[in-house]
C-alpha positions as CSV (number, residue, x, y, z in Angstrom):
1,M,-5.0,13.3,-14.0
2,A,-8.1,13.2,-16.0
3,K,-6.9,15.9,-18.4
4,H,-4.3,12.9,-19.3
5,A,-5.7,10.1,-19.3
6,E,-6.3,9.5,-22.8
7,Q,-2.8,9.5,-23.1
8,Y,-3.2,5.9,-21.6
9,E,-4.7,3.2,-22.3
10,Y,-4.7,1.7,-18.3
11,S,-3.8,4.8,-16.1
12,V,-2.5,4.2,-12.7
13,N,-5.6,3.1,-10.9
14,Q,-7.8,1.8,-13.3
15,V,-9.0,-2.0,-13.2
16,P,-8.5,-3.4,-16.8
17,P,-11.2,-6.5,-17.8
18,A,-10.2,-9.7,-16.2
19,G,-8.6,-10.6,-19.5
20,H,-6.4,-7.6,-20.1
21,L,-5.6,-8.0,-16.7
22,L,-4.1,-11.4,-17.2
23,I,-2.7,-11.2,-19.9
24,S,-0.4,-7.8,-19.6
25,S,0.8,-9.7,-15.9
26,I,2.4,-11.9,-17.6
27,Q,3.6,-9.6,-20.3
28,H,5.2,-7.8,-17.3
29,V,6.4,-11.7,-15.7
30,L,8.3,-11.8,-18.8
31,I,10.3,-9.5,-18.3
32,M,11.1,-10.4,-14.3
33,V,11.9,-13.8,-15.2
34,I,15.6,-12.3,-16.8
35,A,16.3,-11.7,-13.7
36,L,16.4,-14.9,-12.6
37,V,19.7,-15.7,-14.4
38,L,21.7,-14.7,-10.9
39,P,20.1,-17.6,-8.8
40,I,21.0,-20.0,-11.3
41,L,24.2,-18.4,-11.6
42,F,24.5,-17.5,-7.4
43,A,23.7,-21.4,-7.5
44,S,26.7,-23.2,-9.3
45,Q,28.6,-19.8,-8.4
46,I,28.6,-22.4,-5.5
47,N,28.5,-25.1,-6.0
48,G,24.4,-26.3,-5.0
49,S,23.0,-29.5,-6.0
50,A,19.4,-28.8,-8.4
51,E,17.5,-28.8,-5.6
52,F,20.0,-26.2,-4.1
53,A,19.0,-24.6,-7.1
54,A,15.9,-25.1,-7.7
55,T,15.2,-24.4,-4.0
56,L,16.3,-21.1,-3.9
57,I,14.8,-19.8,-7.2
58,A,11.5,-20.0,-5.7
59,F,12.1,-18.7,-2.1
60,S,13.5,-15.6,-4.6
61,M,10.5,-15.5,-6.4
62,L,8.0,-15.5,-3.5
63,A,10.3,-12.6,-2.0
64,A,10.3,-11.1,-5.4
65,G,6.7,-11.7,-6.2
66,L,5.3,-10.3,-2.3
67,G,7.1,-7.5,-3.1
68,S,5.4,-6.5,-6.1
69,I,2.4,-6.9,-4.7
70,I,2.9,-5.0,-1.0
71,Q,4.1,-2.0,-3.6
72,S,2.0,-1.7,-6.2
73,V,-1.1,-2.3,-3.8
74,G,-1.6,0.6,-2.3
75,L,-1.4,0.2,1.2
76,P,-1.7,3.0,4.1
77,F,1.2,2.7,5.7
78,I,3.2,1.3,3.0
79,G,4.1,0.9,-0.6
80,S,4.2,3.3,-3.6
81,G,0.5,2.6,-5.1
82,Y,2.8,2.6,-9.2
83,L,3.3,0.0,-11.3
84,C,7.1,-1.1,-10.2
85,P,7.5,-5.0,-9.8
86,N,10.0,-6.5,-7.6
87,V,13.3,-8.3,-9.1
88,C,17.0,-10.4,-8.4
89,G,18.8,-7.0,-7.5
90,P,22.1,-7.5,-9.4
91,S,23.2,-5.1,-6.9
92,Y,23.7,-7.5,-4.2
93,F,24.4,-10.2,-6.2
94,S,28.5,-10.0,-5.8
95,L,28.1,-9.1,-2.0
96,S,25.7,-12.3,-2.1
97,L,27.8,-14.8,-3.1
98,S,30.2,-13.3,-0.9
99,A,28.8,-13.4,2.0
100,A,28.0,-17.3,1.0
101,W,31.6,-18.0,0.4
102,V,32.8,-16.4,4.0
103,G,29.6,-17.8,6.1
104,G,27.1,-19.8,3.7
105,L,23.8,-18.6,2.9
106,P,22.7,-18.4,6.6
107,L,25.3,-15.2,6.5
108,M,24.1,-13.8,3.4
109,R,20.1,-14.3,4.9
110,G,21.2,-12.8,8.0
111,M,23.0,-10.0,5.7
112,I,20.6,-9.4,3.3
113,I,18.0,-8.6,6.5
114,I,20.4,-6.2,7.5
115,A,20.2,-4.4,4.7
116,G,16.6,-4.1,3.9
117,L,16.3,-2.6,7.7
118,V,18.9,-0.4,6.3
119,E,16.3,0.8,3.5
120,M,13.8,1.0,5.4
121,A,15.8,3.4,7.8
122,I,16.2,5.6,4.7
123,A,13.1,5.7,3.4
124,P,11.7,8.4,5.9
125,I,14.6,10.5,5.1
126,I,13.7,11.2,1.9
127,Q,10.7,13.8,2.0
128,K,13.4,15.7,3.2
129,L,14.8,15.9,0.0
130,K,12.2,18.3,-1.4
131,A,14.0,21.2,-2.2
132,V,17.2,19.0,-3.8
133,F,15.2,17.6,-6.9
134,P,14.3,20.5,-9.6
135,T,12.4,18.9,-12.3
136,F,16.0,18.6,-14.9
137,I,17.9,17.0,-11.7
138,V,14.3,14.6,-11.9
139,G,14.5,14.4,-15.8
140,L,18.8,13.2,-15.2
141,V,17.7,10.9,-12.7
142,V,14.3,9.3,-14.9
143,A,17.3,9.2,-17.9
144,M,19.9,7.3,-15.9
145,V,17.3,4.4,-14.5
146,G,17.0,3.7,-18.7
147,V,21.0,3.5,-18.3
148,S,21.2,1.8,-16.0
149,I,20.7,-1.4,-17.5
150,I,22.5,-0.7,-21.2
151,S,25.3,-3.0,-20.6
152,Q,22.7,-6.1,-18.9
153,S,20.7,-5.2,-22.6
154,V,23.5,-5.0,-24.7
155,T,25.1,-8.6,-23.9
156,S,22.0,-10.2,-23.7
157,F,20.9,-8.8,-27.4
158,F,24.3,-9.9,-28.7
159,G,24.1,-13.4,-27.2
160,L,26.8,-13.0,-24.6
161,V,26.7,-15.4,-21.2
162,F,30.2,-15.3,-20.6
163,R,32.8,-12.8,-20.9
164,G,35.5,-13.7,-23.9
165,D,32.1,-15.7,-25.8
166,A,31.9,-15.2,-29.7
167,I,29.2,-12.8,-31.6
168,K,27.2,-15.3,-34.0
169,S,25.8,-13.3,-36.5
170,I,22.7,-15.4,-36.5
171,D,22.2,-14.1,-32.7
172,I,22.0,-10.7,-33.8
173,F,19.5,-11.5,-36.2
174,V,17.4,-12.8,-34.2
175,G,17.5,-9.9,-31.4
176,M,17.2,-6.9,-34.4
177,F,14.1,-9.2,-35.7
178,S,12.8,-9.2,-32.0
179,L,13.5,-5.4,-31.1
180,L,11.7,-5.0,-35.2
181,V,9.4,-6.3,-33.8
182,I,8.4,-5.0,-30.9
183,V,9.3,-1.6,-31.4
184,L,7.1,-1.8,-34.9
185,A,3.9,-3.3,-33.3
186,N,4.1,-0.5,-30.6
187,L,4.5,2.1,-33.5
188,W,2.3,0.6,-36.3
189,G,-0.4,-1.4,-33.7
190,K,-3.2,-0.4,-32.7
191,G,-5.0,-1.5,-29.2
192,I,-4.2,-5.1,-28.4
193,V,-1.4,-5.6,-30.4
194,K,0.8,-1.8,-29.1
195,M,-0.7,-3.1,-25.6
196,Y,1.3,-6.4,-26.2
197,C,3.6,-5.1,-27.9
198,L,6.8,-7.3,-26.3
199,L,4.7,-10.4,-26.0
200,L,4.4,-10.6,-29.6
201,G,8.2,-9.6,-29.8
202,I,9.4,-11.9,-27.6
203,L,7.0,-15.1,-29.1
204,S,8.1,-14.2,-32.8
205,G,12.1,-13.9,-31.3
206,W,11.5,-17.4,-29.8
207,I,9.5,-19.1,-32.3
208,L,12.8,-17.4,-34.9
209,A,15.1,-18.5,-32.4
210,L,14.3,-22.5,-32.5
211,I,14.2,-22.3,-36.1
212,L,17.6,-20.9,-37.0
213,I,19.6,-22.7,-33.4
214,P,19.5,-26.1,-32.4
215,E,20.9,-25.2,-29.3
216,Y,17.3,-23.9,-27.8
217,W,15.5,-26.8,-28.8
218,H,18.7,-29.0,-27.0
219,N,18.0,-26.8,-24.0
220,L,14.3,-27.3,-23.8
221,A,14.9,-30.9,-23.9
222,V,16.2,-31.0,-20.1
223,V,12.8,-29.6,-19.5
224,K,11.2,-32.9,-19.5
225,D,13.5,-33.9,-16.0
226,F,12.0,-30.8,-13.8
227,P,8.9,-31.5,-12.0
228,V,5.7,-30.0,-12.6
229,F,4.8,-29.0,-9.6
230,A,6.7,-29.0,-6.3
231,L,6.8,-27.6,-3.1
232,P,10.6,-25.7,-1.5
233,T,12.7,-28.0,-0.7
234,M,14.1,-26.8,2.6
235,G,18.3,-28.5,2.6
236,P,20.3,-28.0,5.8
237,E,22.1,-25.1,3.6
238,F,18.4,-22.8,5.0
239,K,18.7,-23.3,8.1
240,G,19.8,-20.3,10.1
241,I,20.8,-17.1,10.6
242,T,23.9,-15.4,11.0
243,F,25.6,-12.4,10.9
244,N,29.0,-10.4,10.5
245,Y,30.3,-7.6,12.3
246,K,32.8,-7.3,9.1
247,M,30.6,-7.6,6.4
248,I,28.0,-4.9,7.7
249,I,29.6,-1.9,6.3
250,P,29.2,-3.2,3.2
251,F,26.2,-4.2,3.1
252,V,24.7,-0.5,4.6
253,V,27.2,0.8,1.6
254,I,24.8,-1.3,-1.0
255,A,21.6,-0.8,0.6
256,V,22.4,2.6,0.1
257,S,23.0,2.4,-3.1
258,G,20.2,-0.2,-4.0
259,S,17.8,3.2,-2.2
260,L,18.9,5.2,-4.6
261,K,18.0,3.2,-7.5
262,S,14.8,2.4,-6.3
263,F,14.1,6.0,-5.8
264,G,14.8,6.4,-9.3
265,N,13.2,4.1,-10.5
266,L,10.2,5.6,-8.5
267,L,10.6,9.0,-9.5
268,A,10.6,7.3,-13.1
269,A,7.5,5.2,-12.1
270,Q,5.9,9.0,-10.6
271,K,6.3,10.5,-13.9
272,I,4.5,8.6,-16.2
273,S,2.2,7.8,-14.0
274,E,1.5,11.6,-12.4
275,P,2.5,13.2,-15.4
276,E,0.6,16.6,-14.1
277,L,2.9,16.6,-10.9
278,K,4.8,19.7,-11.3
279,Q,7.2,18.4,-8.2
280,P,8.1,15.1,-7.1
281,N,5.5,13.1,-4.7
282,F,8.1,12.4,-1.9
283,V,5.0,10.6,-0.1
284,P,5.1,7.5,-2.4
285,I,8.3,7.5,-2.6
286,R,9.0,7.1,0.8
287,K,6.3,4.3,0.9
288,G,8.0,2.6,-1.8
289,L,10.8,2.8,-0.3
290,L,10.0,1.6,2.4
291,A,8.0,-1.6,0.8
292,D,11.6,-2.1,-1.6
293,G,13.3,-2.7,2.6
294,F,10.1,-4.6,3.5
295,S,10.6,-6.8,0.2
296,T,14.8,-7.2,0.8
297,A,14.2,-8.2,3.9
298,L,11.5,-10.8,3.6
299,A,13.8,-12.1,0.7
300,G,16.5,-12.9,3.4
301,L,13.9,-13.9,6.4
302,L,13.1,-16.9,3.1
303,G,16.2,-17.5,1.8
304,G,16.3,-16.0,-1.1
305,M,18.4,-13.3,-3.0
306,A,17.8,-10.4,-2.9
307,V,15.4,-8.3,-4.2
308,D,14.9,-4.5,-6.0
309,T,12.5,-2.8,-7.5
310,S,12.5,-3.2,-11.9
311,S,13.5,-0.2,-14.2
312,S,12.4,-2.2,-17.5
313,N,9.0,-3.6,-16.3
314,I,8.8,0.6,-15.4
315,G,10.0,0.6,-19.1
316,L,7.6,-1.5,-20.3
317,A,5.1,0.3,-18.8
318,G,5.8,3.9,-19.8
319,A,6.0,2.4,-23.6
320,T,2.9,0.7,-23.8
321,K,1.2,3.7,-22.1
322,V,-0.4,0.5,-19.9
323,L,0.3,1.7,-16.4
324,S,-2.6,0.4,-14.0
325,R,-1.1,-0.6,-10.7
326,W,-3.2,-3.7,-10.5
327,I,-1.3,-5.3,-13.5
328,S,2.1,-4.7,-11.0
329,V,-0.2,-6.8,-8.9
330,G,-1.0,-9.6,-10.8
331,A,2.4,-9.9,-11.8
332,G,3.1,-10.6,-8.1
333,V,0.5,-13.1,-8.4
334,V,1.4,-14.7,-11.0
335,F,5.0,-14.6,-9.9
336,V,4.3,-16.4,-6.6
337,I,2.6,-19.3,-8.2
338,L,5.3,-19.4,-10.7
339,A,7.9,-20.4,-7.4
340,F,6.3,-23.7,-7.5
341,F,5.9,-24.7,-10.8
342,P,9.8,-25.9,-12.0
343,K,8.7,-26.7,-15.4
344,L,7.3,-23.7,-16.4
345,I,9.9,-21.4,-14.7
346,A,12.8,-23.9,-16.4
347,V,10.8,-23.3,-20.4
348,L,11.0,-19.3,-19.3
349,S,14.3,-18.7,-18.0
350,M,16.0,-20.5,-21.1
351,M,14.4,-17.4,-22.8
352,P,16.7,-17.1,-25.8
353,K,19.6,-14.0,-24.2
354,P,18.6,-12.3,-28.1
355,V,15.4,-11.6,-27.3
356,M,15.9,-10.9,-23.2
357,G,17.8,-8.0,-24.7
358,A,15.4,-6.9,-27.5
359,S,12.8,-6.4,-24.1
360,L,15.5,-4.5,-22.1
361,I,16.5,-2.3,-25.0
362,F,12.8,-1.6,-25.6
363,A,11.7,-0.7,-21.9
364,G,15.8,0.8,-21.8
365,S,14.8,3.7,-25.0
366,F,11.5,4.7,-23.3
367,M,13.3,5.9,-19.7
368,I,16.1,6.9,-21.5
369,C,13.6,9.3,-24.0
370,T,11.4,10.1,-21.0
371,G,14.1,11.4,-18.4
372,L,15.8,13.9,-21.0
373,A,12.9,15.1,-22.1
374,E,11.6,16.3,-18.9
375,M,15.5,17.7,-18.4
376,F,14.8,19.8,-21.0
377,S,11.6,20.5,-20.6
378,E,11.9,24.3,-18.4
379,G,14.3,26.5,-19.7
380,W,18.2,25.3,-19.5
381,N,21.1,27.7,-18.6
382,P,25.0,27.2,-17.8
383,R,24.9,25.8,-14.8
384,K,22.1,22.6,-15.1
385,T,24.9,22.2,-18.1
386,F,27.6,21.9,-16.3
387,V,25.7,19.8,-12.8
388,A,24.2,17.3,-15.7
389,G,27.6,17.4,-17.8
390,I,29.8,16.6,-14.6
391,S,27.7,14.6,-13.2
392,L,27.2,12.4,-16.3
393,F,31.1,12.0,-16.7
394,F,31.2,10.5,-12.8
395,G,28.0,8.7,-13.3
396,L,28.8,6.8,-16.5
397,S,32.2,6.7,-15.6
398,T,31.6,3.5,-13.8
399,A,30.5,2.0,-16.3
400,F,33.0,2.4,-18.6
401,L,35.8,2.4,-16.1
402,P,35.1,-0.5,-13.2
403,S,38.1,-1.4,-12.8
404,L,40.0,2.1,-12.4
405,Y,37.4,2.6,-9.0
406,A,38.0,-0.8,-8.1
407,R,41.8,0.5,-7.2
408,A,40.3,4.1,-6.0
409,P,40.0,4.6,-1.9
410,H,37.2,3.0,-0.3
411,F,35.6,6.1,0.5
412,I,35.5,6.5,-3.2
413,Q,34.0,3.6,-4.3
414,T,31.3,3.6,-1.6
415,F,29.0,6.8,-4.3
416,F,30.9,6.0,-7.3
417,T,29.2,2.6,-7.6
418,D,26.8,2.0,-10.0
419,P,25.4,5.0,-13.0
420,L,22.4,5.5,-11.8
421,P,22.8,6.5,-8.2
422,T,26.8,8.4,-8.7
423,T,24.6,10.9,-11.1
424,T,22.7,11.5,-9.0
425,I,24.5,11.9,-6.1
426,V,27.1,14.2,-7.9
427,A,24.5,16.2,-9.7
428,V,22.3,16.6,-6.0
429,V,25.7,18.0,-4.4
430,L,26.9,20.4,-7.5
431,N,23.7,21.6,-7.8
432,Q,23.7,22.9,-4.2
433,I,27.0,23.8,-4.7
434,F,26.6,25.7,-8.1
435,N,23.8,27.8,-6.9
436,L,25.2,28.6,-4.0
437,D,25.2,32.4,-5.1
438,I,21.9,32.8,-5.0
439,V,20.9,31.0,-2.1
440,L,23.5,33.0,-0.5
441,G,21.9,36.4,-1.9
442,N,18.4,35.9,-0.9
443,L,19.1,35.2,3.0
444,K,20.4,38.6,2.0
445,K,17.9,40.3,0.4
446,K,15.3,38.6,3.7
447,K,17.6,40.8,6.1
């Protein structure tokens, strides 16, 4: 690690000074807040009351905050020890909504607990996969971490909330301004300006949006109706935890998919935190998956939305070269505290969509290019071309043609769910198949 230390503002195990630790933690919290749109949408879909929505958000934040702390603090048996915060997991949204429609929040809680336990059970197996993740596949997976947030980031950049919304020139202007401030502060800035480029871009874009778009002022006016401090109110909807055997298979499938997504995120966090590693170190990744599964189960126990590792926060850490795991711990602590301040949550959740999109594009760009650089860091050959090319074709097709896979047999739907897990699965399988002649040749030589 020492020979790479000069590349970082703060390396993975460094503890920044208190001021930098707090501001960097807040910068990461601004990314984490974006995912709070999921419990807000969930509450609206099931016609939940304002009190229900506030409690759901608070419990989701508690699970994400505690999960971020466990993931990054560096405990002996659980947690990766990398800067890798948790947020509400979009992978679980649709299925959680289905469970709530069938059996209310108690069923959703029970099935999320099962999903978390499945991921915890998968974690020990990861260490047995060392041989199937050569450098170019690790790079491909890291790149797909960035690709996986393209849809969310671009729709937000254009100010879209619902499908079919009109695209407004003023939203594009705000998004482009925010993105330019973030990128130029990162490229041309030094010291504090570079470290806090995202914070500068968000504040600048938010101020511009308030000046140019009256709608955002109107949104902020609603905040006065929220209390400054409040404990979560356990309404009747949160009483009880139930299970439904008919929904076990879908939740197991989504847990496996979520595990692969977190596996990719943890690989990316390891790559930017410890670039001197020639091969993945699966010990912290195993502990990270264990922490991720535990956090998901904890979300179910508390009564919040399922949580997951955040690709965007990892991208932000890599782009700013501020990689201290203690910042993730700090962000988790801030997130837990914010759960009890509804007024602040309301303000942060009203961040203009184009500003959100610009933030995600910035983080995602770094992950994509870091992964591509890793892919091509070694000699290339036709085998790698077809492994990477075919896996990208099918992985990206899940984003381009979701309606196609919705009509596919259930077995296909199980594995073709999202660009990141699909690309990972196909690449690993094809790499084994296309190198079978080499493996058999080596076996013959040994005989």
